[in-house]
mmCIF file of the C-alpha atoms, coordinates in Angstrom:
data_MODEL
# 
_entry.id   MODEL 
# 
loop_
_atom_site.group_PDB 
_atom_site.id 
_atom_site.type_symbol 
_atom_site.label_atom_id 
_atom_site.label_alt_id 
_atom_site.label_comp_id 
_atom_site.label_asym_id 
_atom_site.label_entity_id 
_atom_site.label_seq_id 
_atom_site.pdbx_PDB_ins_code 
_atom_site.Cartn_x 
_atom_site.Cartn_y 
_atom_site.Cartn_z 
_atom_site.occupancy 
_atom_site.B_iso_or_equiv 
_atom_site.pdbx_formal_charge 
_atom_site.auth_seq_id 
_atom_site.auth_comp_id 
_atom_site.auth_asym_id 
_atom_site.auth_atom_id 
_atom_site.pdbx_PDB_model_num 
ATOM 1   C CA . MET A 1 1   ? -34.473 -11.257 -7.395  1.00 0.00 ? 1   MET A CA 1 
ATOM 2   C CA . ARG A 1 2   ? -36.054 -9.977  -4.178  1.00 0.00 ? 2   ARG A CA 1 
ATOM 3   C CA . ILE A 1 3   ? -36.448 -13.541 -2.844  1.00 0.00 ? 3   ILE A CA 1 
ATOM 4   C CA . LEU A 1 4   ? -32.831 -14.364 -3.694  1.00 0.00 ? 4   LEU A CA 1 
ATOM 5   C CA . ARG A 1 5   ? -31.688 -11.229 -1.850  1.00 0.00 ? 5   ARG A CA 1 
ATOM 6   C CA . LYS A 1 6   ? -33.741 -12.215 1.222   1.00 0.00 ? 6   LYS A CA 1 
ATOM 7   C CA . ILE A 1 7   ? -32.239 -15.706 1.215   1.00 0.00 ? 7   ILE A CA 1 
ATOM 8   C CA . ALA A 1 8   ? -28.700 -14.330 0.858   1.00 0.00 ? 8   ALA A CA 1 
ATOM 9   C CA . LEU A 1 9   ? -29.264 -11.809 3.655   1.00 0.00 ? 9   LEU A CA 1 
ATOM 10  C CA . GLY A 1 10  ? -30.685 -14.579 5.846   1.00 0.00 ? 10  GLY A CA 1 
ATOM 11  C CA . ILE A 1 11  ? -27.640 -16.786 5.315   1.00 0.00 ? 11  ILE A CA 1 
ATOM 12  C CA . ASP A 1 12  ? -25.379 -13.789 5.849   1.00 0.00 ? 12  ASP A CA 1 
ATOM 13  C CA . SER A 1 13  ? -27.141 -12.839 9.086   1.00 0.00 ? 13  SER A CA 1 
ATOM 14  C CA . PHE A 1 14  ? -26.945 -16.429 10.310  1.00 0.00 ? 14  PHE A CA 1 
ATOM 15  C CA . ILE A 1 15  ? -23.185 -16.590 9.684   1.00 0.00 ? 15  ILE A CA 1 
ATOM 16  C CA . GLU A 1 16  ? -22.606 -13.251 11.382  1.00 0.00 ? 16  GLU A CA 1 
ATOM 17  C CA . SER A 1 17  ? -24.762 -14.263 14.357  1.00 0.00 ? 17  SER A CA 1 
ATOM 18  C CA . ALA A 1 18  ? -22.946 -17.603 14.612  1.00 0.00 ? 18  ALA A CA 1 
ATOM 19  C CA . ALA A 1 19  ? -19.607 -15.752 14.699  1.00 0.00 ? 19  ALA A CA 1 
ATOM 20  C CA . LEU A 1 20  ? -20.839 -13.485 17.486  1.00 0.00 ? 20  LEU A CA 1 
ATOM 21  C CA . ILE A 1 21  ? -22.286 -16.390 19.475  1.00 0.00 ? 21  ILE A CA 1 
ATOM 22  C CA . GLY A 1 22  ? -18.984 -18.232 19.006  1.00 0.00 ? 22  GLY A CA 1 
ATOM 23  C CA . LEU A 1 23  ? -17.052 -15.261 20.345  1.00 0.00 ? 23  LEU A CA 1 
ATOM 24  C CA . LEU A 1 24  ? -19.376 -14.907 23.338  1.00 0.00 ? 24  LEU A CA 1 
ATOM 25  C CA . SER A 1 25  ? -19.180 -18.657 24.043  1.00 0.00 ? 25  SER A CA 1 
ATOM 26  C CA . MET A 1 26  ? -15.401 -18.541 23.852  1.00 0.00 ? 26  MET A CA 1 
ATOM 27  C CA . ILE A 1 27  ? -15.275 -15.687 26.369  1.00 0.00 ? 27  ILE A CA 1 
ATOM 28  C CA . ILE A 1 28  ? -17.611 -17.513 28.758  1.00 0.00 ? 28  ILE A CA 1 
ATOM 29  C CA . ILE A 1 29  ? -15.719 -20.818 28.515  1.00 0.00 ? 29  ILE A CA 1 
ATOM 30  C CA . VAL A 1 30  ? -12.291 -19.222 29.011  1.00 0.00 ? 30  VAL A CA 1 
ATOM 31  C CA . THR A 1 31  ? -13.562 -17.154 31.941  1.00 0.00 ? 31  THR A CA 1 
ATOM 32  C CA . ALA A 1 32  ? -15.087 -20.239 33.567  1.00 0.00 ? 32  ALA A CA 1 
ATOM 33  C CA . GLN A 1 33  ? -11.902 -22.206 32.902  1.00 0.00 ? 33  GLN A CA 1 
ATOM 34  C CA . VAL A 1 34  ? -9.692  -19.580 34.549  1.00 0.00 ? 34  VAL A CA 1 
ATOM 35  C CA . MET A 1 35  ? -12.021 -19.166 37.537  1.00 0.00 ? 35  MET A CA 1 
ATOM 36  C CA . THR A 1 36  ? -12.384 -22.891 38.194  1.00 0.00 ? 36  THR A CA 1 
ATOM 37  C CA . ARG A 1 37  ? -8.635  -23.417 37.826  1.00 0.00 ? 37  ARG A CA 1 
ATOM 38  C CA . LYS A 1 38  ? -7.726  -20.600 40.227  1.00 0.00 ? 38  LYS A CA 1 
ATOM 39  C CA . LEU A 1 39  ? -10.542 -21.043 42.761  1.00 0.00 ? 39  LEU A CA 1 
ATOM 40  C CA . PHE A 1 40  ? -11.118 -24.800 42.797  1.00 0.00 ? 40  PHE A CA 1 
ATOM 41  C CA . ASN A 1 41  ? -7.984  -26.220 41.169  1.00 0.00 ? 41  ASN A CA 1 
ATOM 42  C CA . PHE A 1 42  ? -10.279 -27.893 38.643  1.00 0.00 ? 42  PHE A CA 1 
ATOM 43  C CA . VAL A 1 43  ? -10.451 -27.628 34.848  1.00 0.00 ? 43  VAL A CA 1 
ATOM 44  C CA . PHE A 1 44  ? -13.194 -28.912 32.564  1.00 0.00 ? 44  PHE A CA 1 
ATOM 45  C CA . PHE A 1 45  ? -11.512 -31.540 30.382  1.00 0.00 ? 45  PHE A CA 1 
ATOM 46  C CA . TRP A 1 46  ? -13.179 -30.240 27.218  1.00 0.00 ? 46  TRP A CA 1 
ATOM 47  C CA . SER A 1 47  ? -12.732 -26.487 27.697  1.00 0.00 ? 47  SER A CA 1 
ATOM 48  C CA . GLU A 1 48  ? -9.428  -26.002 25.849  1.00 0.00 ? 48  GLU A CA 1 
ATOM 49  C CA . GLU A 1 49  ? -10.519 -28.081 22.887  1.00 0.00 ? 49  GLU A CA 1 
ATOM 50  C CA . VAL A 1 50  ? -13.881 -26.354 22.548  1.00 0.00 ? 50  VAL A CA 1 
ATOM 51  C CA . THR A 1 51  ? -12.195 -22.955 22.899  1.00 0.00 ? 51  THR A CA 1 
ATOM 52  C CA . MET A 1 52  ? -9.770  -23.911 20.125  1.00 0.00 ? 52  MET A CA 1 
ATOM 53  C CA . LEU A 1 53  ? -12.677 -24.970 17.884  1.00 0.00 ? 53  LEU A CA 1 
ATOM 54  C CA . LEU A 1 54  ? -14.529 -21.735 18.567  1.00 0.00 ? 54  LEU A CA 1 
ATOM 55  C CA . LEU A 1 55  ? -11.409 -19.651 17.940  1.00 0.00 ? 55  LEU A CA 1 
ATOM 56  C CA . VAL A 1 56  ? -10.730 -21.308 14.588  1.00 0.00 ? 56  VAL A CA 1 
ATOM 57  C CA . TRP A 1 57  ? -14.371 -21.044 13.510  1.00 0.00 ? 57  TRP A CA 1 
ATOM 58  C CA . PHE A 1 58  ? -14.660 -17.420 14.666  1.00 0.00 ? 58  PHE A CA 1 
ATOM 59  C CA . SER A 1 59  ? -11.425 -16.491 12.887  1.00 0.00 ? 59  SER A CA 1 
ATOM 60  C CA . PHE A 1 60  ? -12.420 -18.055 9.579   1.00 0.00 ? 60  PHE A CA 1 
ATOM 61  C CA . MET A 1 61  ? -15.919 -16.550 9.687   1.00 0.00 ? 61  MET A CA 1 
ATOM 62  C CA . GLY A 1 62  ? -14.248 -13.226 10.456  1.00 0.00 ? 62  GLY A CA 1 
ATOM 63  C CA . ILE A 1 63  ? -12.146 -13.578 7.303   1.00 0.00 ? 63  ILE A CA 1 
ATOM 64  C CA . ALA A 1 64  ? -15.257 -13.895 5.144   1.00 0.00 ? 64  ALA A CA 1 
ATOM 65  C CA . ILE A 1 65  ? -17.091 -11.099 6.967   1.00 0.00 ? 65  ILE A CA 1 
ATOM 66  C CA . GLY A 1 66  ? -13.997 -8.919  6.615   1.00 0.00 ? 66  GLY A CA 1 
ATOM 67  C CA . PHE A 1 67  ? -13.967 -9.493  2.853   1.00 0.00 ? 67  PHE A CA 1 
ATOM 68  C CA . ARG A 1 68  ? -17.689 -8.705  2.721   1.00 0.00 ? 68  ARG A CA 1 
ATOM 69  C CA . GLU A 1 69  ? -17.136 -5.407  4.519   1.00 0.00 ? 69  GLU A CA 1 
ATOM 70  C CA . LYS A 1 70  ? -13.966 -4.678  2.501   1.00 0.00 ? 70  LYS A CA 1 
ATOM 71  C CA . LEU A 1 71  ? -11.916 -4.549  5.693   1.00 0.00 ? 71  LEU A CA 1 
ATOM 72  C CA . HIS A 1 72  ? -8.980  -6.515  4.322   1.00 0.00 ? 72  HIS A CA 1 
ATOM 73  C CA . LEU A 1 73  ? -5.517  -5.077  4.699   1.00 0.00 ? 73  LEU A CA 1 
ATOM 74  C CA . GLY A 1 74  ? -4.487  -2.536  2.124   1.00 0.00 ? 74  GLY A CA 1 
ATOM 75  C CA . ILE A 1 75  ? -1.497  -0.303  1.749   1.00 0.00 ? 75  ILE A CA 1 
ATOM 76  C CA . ASP A 1 76  ? -2.771  2.806   0.049   1.00 0.00 ? 76  ASP A CA 1 
ATOM 77  C CA . SER A 1 77  ? 0.186   5.116   0.650   1.00 0.00 ? 77  SER A CA 1 
ATOM 78  C CA . PHE A 1 78  ? 1.194   4.346   -2.928  1.00 0.00 ? 78  PHE A CA 1 
ATOM 79  C CA . THR A 1 79  ? -2.138  3.756   -4.631  1.00 0.00 ? 79  THR A CA 1 
ATOM 80  C CA . HIS A 1 80  ? -3.763  6.989   -3.466  1.00 0.00 ? 80  HIS A CA 1 
ATOM 81  C CA . LYS A 1 81  ? -1.238  8.811   -5.666  1.00 0.00 ? 81  LYS A CA 1 
ATOM 82  C CA . LEU A 1 82  ? -2.421  6.924   -8.763  1.00 0.00 ? 82  LEU A CA 1 
ATOM 83  C CA . PRO A 1 83  ? -5.264  8.056   -11.027 1.00 0.00 ? 83  PRO A CA 1 
ATOM 84  C CA . ALA A 1 84  ? -8.772  6.786   -10.246 1.00 0.00 ? 84  ALA A CA 1 
ATOM 85  C CA . SER A 1 85  ? -8.854  4.653   -13.421 1.00 0.00 ? 85  SER A CA 1 
ATOM 86  C CA . ILE A 1 86  ? -5.784  2.688   -12.336 1.00 0.00 ? 86  ILE A CA 1 
ATOM 87  C CA . ASN A 1 87  ? -7.213  2.275   -8.828  1.00 0.00 ? 87  ASN A CA 1 
ATOM 88  C CA . LYS A 1 88  ? -10.399 0.801   -10.340 1.00 0.00 ? 88  LYS A CA 1 
ATOM 89  C CA . VAL A 1 89  ? -8.315  -1.736  -12.250 1.00 0.00 ? 89  VAL A CA 1 
ATOM 90  C CA . LEU A 1 90  ? -6.342  -2.554  -9.092  1.00 0.00 ? 90  LEU A CA 1 
ATOM 91  C CA . ASP A 1 91  ? -9.614  -3.013  -7.184  1.00 0.00 ? 91  ASP A CA 1 
ATOM 92  C CA . LYS A 1 92  ? -10.778 -5.544  -9.800  1.00 0.00 ? 92  LYS A CA 1 
ATOM 93  C CA . VAL A 1 93  ? -7.432  -7.372  -9.587  1.00 0.00 ? 93  VAL A CA 1 
ATOM 94  C CA . ILE A 1 94  ? -7.797  -7.522  -5.801  1.00 0.00 ? 94  ILE A CA 1 
ATOM 95  C CA . GLU A 1 95  ? -11.330 -8.916  -6.146  1.00 0.00 ? 95  GLU A CA 1 
ATOM 96  C CA . VAL A 1 96  ? -10.085 -11.614 -8.556  1.00 0.00 ? 96  VAL A CA 1 
ATOM 97  C CA . VAL A 1 97  ? -7.278  -12.535 -6.122  1.00 0.00 ? 97  VAL A CA 1 
ATOM 98  C CA . ILE A 1 98  ? -9.828  -12.736 -3.288  1.00 0.00 ? 98  ILE A CA 1 
ATOM 99  C CA . LEU A 1 99  ? -11.993 -14.980 -5.475  1.00 0.00 ? 99  LEU A CA 1 
ATOM 100 C CA . ALA A 1 100 ? -8.972  -17.221 -6.143  1.00 0.00 ? 100 ALA A CA 1 
ATOM 101 C CA . PHE A 1 101 ? -8.242  -17.358 -2.406  1.00 0.00 ? 101 PHE A CA 1 
ATOM 102 C CA . GLY A 1 102 ? -11.855 -18.395 -1.754  1.00 0.00 ? 102 GLY A CA 1 
ATOM 103 C CA . ALA A 1 103 ? -11.619 -21.113 -4.412  1.00 0.00 ? 103 ALA A CA 1 
ATOM 104 C CA . TYR A 1 104 ? -8.367  -22.298 -2.817  1.00 0.00 ? 104 TYR A CA 1 
ATOM 105 C CA . LEU A 1 105 ? -10.107 -22.564 0.563   1.00 0.00 ? 105 LEU A CA 1 
ATOM 106 C CA . VAL A 1 106 ? -13.005 -24.496 -0.955  1.00 0.00 ? 106 VAL A CA 1 
ATOM 107 C CA . TYR A 1 107 ? -10.853 -26.965 -2.861  1.00 0.00 ? 107 TYR A CA 1 
ATOM 108 C CA . PHE A 1 108 ? -8.035  -27.632 -0.429  1.00 0.00 ? 108 PHE A CA 1 
ATOM 109 C CA . GLY A 1 109 ? -10.161 -27.033 2.671   1.00 0.00 ? 109 GLY A CA 1 
ATOM 110 C CA . TRP A 1 110 ? -12.565 -29.739 1.581   1.00 0.00 ? 110 TRP A CA 1 
ATOM 111 C CA . ASP A 1 111 ? -9.719  -32.162 0.820   1.00 0.00 ? 111 ASP A CA 1 
ATOM 112 C CA . PHE A 1 112 ? -8.172  -31.495 4.214   1.00 0.00 ? 112 PHE A CA 1 
ATOM 113 C CA . THR A 1 113 ? -11.534 -31.868 5.963   1.00 0.00 ? 113 THR A CA 1 
ATOM 114 C CA . VAL A 1 114 ? -12.070 -35.282 4.347   1.00 0.00 ? 114 VAL A CA 1 
ATOM 115 C CA . ILE A 1 115 ? -8.560  -36.420 5.314   1.00 0.00 ? 115 ILE A CA 1 
ATOM 116 C CA . MET A 1 116 ? -9.007  -35.296 8.923   1.00 0.00 ? 116 MET A CA 1 
ATOM 117 C CA . ASN A 1 117 ? -12.373 -37.058 9.286   1.00 0.00 ? 117 ASN A CA 1 
ATOM 118 C CA . GLU A 1 118 ? -10.569 -40.301 10.068  1.00 0.00 ? 118 GLU A CA 1 
ATOM 119 C CA . SER A 1 119 ? -9.203  -39.060 13.401  1.00 0.00 ? 119 SER A CA 1 
ATOM 120 C CA . GLU A 1 120 ? -10.955 -37.568 16.392  1.00 0.00 ? 120 GLU A CA 1 
ATOM 121 C CA . LEU A 1 121 ? -10.327 -34.816 18.886  1.00 0.00 ? 121 LEU A CA 1 
ATOM 122 C CA . PRO A 1 122 ? -9.116  -36.330 22.164  1.00 0.00 ? 122 PRO A CA 1 
ATOM 123 C CA . ALA A 1 123 ? -11.251 -34.495 24.732  1.00 0.00 ? 123 ALA A CA 1 
ATOM 124 C CA . THR A 1 124 ? -14.618 -34.227 22.989  1.00 0.00 ? 124 THR A CA 1 
ATOM 125 C CA . GLY A 1 125 ? -14.399 -37.235 20.696  1.00 0.00 ? 125 GLY A CA 1 
ATOM 126 C CA . LEU A 1 126 ? -15.617 -35.117 17.781  1.00 0.00 ? 126 LEU A CA 1 
ATOM 127 C CA . PRO A 1 127 ? -14.187 -35.908 14.362  1.00 0.00 ? 127 PRO A CA 1 
ATOM 128 C CA . ASN A 1 128 ? -11.056 -33.869 13.701  1.00 0.00 ? 128 ASN A CA 1 
ATOM 129 C CA . SER A 1 129 ? -12.771 -32.605 10.549  1.00 0.00 ? 129 SER A CA 1 
ATOM 130 C CA . THR A 1 130 ? -15.000 -30.475 12.813  1.00 0.00 ? 130 THR A CA 1 
ATOM 131 C CA . LEU A 1 131 ? -12.023 -28.179 13.224  1.00 0.00 ? 131 LEU A CA 1 
ATOM 132 C CA . TYR A 1 132 ? -11.407 -27.869 9.470   1.00 0.00 ? 132 TYR A CA 1 
ATOM 133 C CA . VAL A 1 133 ? -14.855 -27.896 7.864   1.00 0.00 ? 133 VAL A CA 1 
ATOM 134 C CA . ILE A 1 134 ? -15.051 -24.131 8.323   1.00 0.00 ? 134 ILE A CA 1 
ATOM 135 C CA . MET A 1 135 ? -12.361 -23.726 5.632   1.00 0.00 ? 135 MET A CA 1 
ATOM 136 C CA . PRO A 1 136 ? -14.578 -24.674 2.664   1.00 0.00 ? 136 PRO A CA 1 
ATOM 137 C CA . ILE A 1 137 ? -17.523 -22.819 4.236   1.00 0.00 ? 137 ILE A CA 1 
ATOM 138 C CA . THR A 1 138 ? -15.388 -19.681 4.435   1.00 0.00 ? 138 THR A CA 1 
ATOM 139 C CA . GLY A 1 139 ? -14.208 -20.315 0.882   1.00 0.00 ? 139 GLY A CA 1 
ATOM 140 C CA . VAL A 1 140 ? -17.778 -20.431 -0.433  1.00 0.00 ? 140 VAL A CA 1 
ATOM 141 C CA . MET A 1 141 ? -18.660 -17.246 1.452   1.00 0.00 ? 141 MET A CA 1 
ATOM 142 C CA . THR A 1 142 ? -15.513 -15.490 0.209   1.00 0.00 ? 142 THR A CA 1 
ATOM 143 C CA . CYS A 1 143 ? -16.181 -16.552 -3.392  1.00 0.00 ? 143 CYS A CA 1 
ATOM 144 C CA . ALA A 1 144 ? -19.762 -15.323 -3.171  1.00 0.00 ? 144 ALA A CA 1 
ATOM 145 C CA . TYR A 1 145 ? -18.720 -11.930 -1.794  1.00 0.00 ? 145 TYR A CA 1 
ATOM 146 C CA . ALA A 1 146 ? -15.872 -11.605 -4.330  1.00 0.00 ? 146 ALA A CA 1 
ATOM 147 C CA . LEU A 1 147 ? -18.191 -12.392 -7.247  1.00 0.00 ? 147 LEU A CA 1 
ATOM 148 C CA . LEU A 1 148 ? -20.785 -9.914  -6.054  1.00 0.00 ? 148 LEU A CA 1 
ATOM 149 C CA . GLN A 1 149 ? -18.127 -7.227  -5.630  1.00 0.00 ? 149 GLN A CA 1 
ATOM 150 C CA . LEU A 1 150 ? -16.585 -8.096  -9.002  1.00 0.00 ? 150 LEU A CA 1 
ATOM 151 C CA . PHE A 1 151 ? -19.947 -7.418  -10.672 1.00 0.00 ? 151 PHE A CA 1 
ATOM 152 C CA . GLY A 1 152 ? -20.366 -4.150  -8.796  1.00 0.00 ? 152 GLY A CA 1 
ATOM 153 C CA . ILE A 1 153 ? -22.926 -5.324  -6.231  1.00 0.00 ? 153 ILE A CA 1 
ATOM 154 C CA . GLU A 1 154 ? -22.439 -3.723  -2.821  1.00 0.00 ? 154 GLU A CA 1 
ATOM 155 C CA . THR A 1 155 ? -21.862 -6.285  -0.067  1.00 0.00 ? 155 THR A CA 1 
ATOM 156 C CA . LYS A 1 156 ? -21.252 -3.997  2.882   1.00 0.00 ? 156 LYS A CA 1 
ATOM 157 C CA . ARG A 1 157 ? -23.878 -4.262  5.596   1.00 0.00 ? 157 ARG A CA 1 
ATOM 158 C CA . HIS A 1 158 ? -22.224 -2.059  8.184   1.00 0.00 ? 158 HIS A CA 1 
ATOM 159 C CA . HIS A 1 159 ? -21.664 1.326   6.591   1.00 0.00 ? 159 HIS A CA 1 
ATOM 160 C CA . ASN A 1 160 ? -20.511 3.086   9.750   1.00 0.00 ? 160 ASN A CA 1 
ATOM 161 C CA . ILE A 1 161 ? -17.177 1.240   9.844   1.00 0.00 ? 161 ILE A CA 1 
ATOM 162 C CA . LYS A 1 162 ? -14.400 3.585   8.791   1.00 0.00 ? 162 LYS A CA 1 
ATOM 163 C CA . GLU A 1 163 ? -11.117 2.546   7.188   1.00 0.00 ? 163 GLU A CA 1 
ATOM 164 C CA . GLY A 1 164 ? -7.861  3.699   8.659   1.00 0.00 ? 164 GLY A CA 1 
ATOM 165 C CA . GLY A 1 165 ? -8.300  5.308   12.002  1.00 0.00 ? 165 GLY A CA 1 
ATOM 166 C CA . PRO A 1 166 ? -8.735  8.688   13.519  1.00 0.00 ? 166 PRO A CA 1 
ATOM 167 C CA . GLU A 1 167 ? -7.847  11.449  11.131  1.00 0.00 ? 167 GLU A CA 1 
# 
């Protein structure tokens, strides 16, 4: 069990680090693109396409990390008035819906990735599936987090993140 936990934490840390590196790369590329356009009237032919790839990948990884940290949107103006037992049932329903969403991403994301493999991105020449392969990856991550949460295993890694806002 300890080895499995280390492996899962390693994969989790890799995904989170990849998301952060993607965000940093996106910022650097966009900054360089704006500066070269304004100062030298020159744009790297690949910069918009790579930025789009990074944005899509960062966004989808953020979805999975958000589910892991339980940062998904919730409207609790109604549910906080309900008894704790009903809220526990609602939490389980939400976890099942998140699991179904992850399965949807795996199934249809993979199909879409395979379909898009036949074409290529114009600037970089990468297969178009490069843009979409993050969908099934996010689906697997979301399913894993939802299953762990469904069985009562804590998935949060950042405990200092507060819900809501200033009180």
